[in-house]
N, C-alpha and C positions, 0 to 999 in steps of 0.2 A: 362680733356684736360687744361692744367693751360695758361693763359694769363697773361701778362706782359704788363704794361701800363707804359712807360716812361715821360716823364714832361718835360724832357729834350733836348736839340739840343745836340747833342756829337760830337766835328769835333776832328779829328785824325791824322797826318802825315803819309801817308802807309809808308815812310821809318819805321817810331818805335811807336808802337801802345800804347806805354807807355806813349807818347807825345801828352797828347789831352788838351781839351779845353770844360767844359760842360757849356752850355750857359741856364738857367734857367726860361730866359722871353720869351719865342717864342710865339708871337701873331699871327701871319700869318704865315702858309705856304700852300704855289699856285704851283703846280707842272702842266708843261706841256712837255706831252709824245710826241714830233714828231718823224717824221721820220718810215719811213716802218715796220710792221709789220704782222703777221697773226693769225687767230686764227681756233688752232687744237683741232680736235676731238678725247676724248680716249675713255676706256673705261668707262662702263654704262652712256655715256653719259656726260662725264665729258668735257668742253670746256676749254682751258687755251689758252693765250694768247703769242707768245714767239716772241722776239725781235731780230731781227739780229746782225752780232759785230759790236759795234761802233756805236748802235745809242745813240743820245743826247736825255735828258730829262735833263729837266729846273725846278729847285726845287727853287721859289722864298720863301727868308724865313726874317720877320721881329724880331729883338732881341731889346727889351726896357731892356733899363736901365741898359747897359753893363759898367765894371767897365774900366777905362781907361786903368790897366793890357790885359783886354782882347780885346780892339779893339785895342793897342799895338802888341799884337799875332797875330788876324785877319789882320793886314796890313802885319805881317813878312809873314805870310802863302799864300799873292797873288800870283800865277799862280806856287803853288805848288800841285802836287801828296794829294792831303786827301780820308778820309774815312770818310763820311756823315751820323749818325746814327739821324732819326728824330723821335720824339716823337710817329709816325706809328709803330714804330719796323723797319721800312726799315733799309739796309744798301747801302750808295751808293758812288762808287768811282768816285773821277773828280776835276775840280778847280773852281777857280771863278779868275778875273784878276781884276784890279785896277779901270777898266771901271765899272763892278759891284759889285762895294762894294761902298756903299753909307753910309759913317757916317755923323748925326745928333748930334750934343757937346752940352751940357747944362751947360752951367759953376758954374750958382748959386746951381747947385747938383752934382759936378762931377760926371756926368754919361753921357751916349750917346744913342741913339737909331740907330742900325745899319740895314741896309735892303742892304740882300746878293742875288744874283741872281748867281745860283750854276749851273756847268754845270756836271752831271754825265753821264760817259761812259758805257755803259753797257761791264763788263770784260768778254771775251773769257771762262775762266772756270768759271762760275755757268749757261752757256746757257745749256738747253735739246739739248741732240742730235739731230742732222740733224736739227736745228733751223737757218743756213744757212750763208753764207759766206758773208765776206762787199767785 
């Protein structure tokens, strides 16, 4: 089995997946999975956590040394539906607001550190059958 290690965080506009931003310096990535879920038992003793539709997962990430163009794009994408691919290989759909985007600019090096709290919502088309209704 092949494994892929992604070093970047990718943000895509959900409307147009060719419109993306690759952010290389992700120094921190934390997940807070709130909301109801079930642990289901499958064949051979395998267990799987299933979430109900519309459950929000919050991913907090810190991006270091972002260019001015990257910061401008992140500000333009506030409150837009986005697709996030993190270095762990997960694909999350969601958005962030102006309150969830914090930019610390450094004039001397023409770069900025950005902290984003991304609210991801479980889309119904990727849930296993019978996982519940919202």
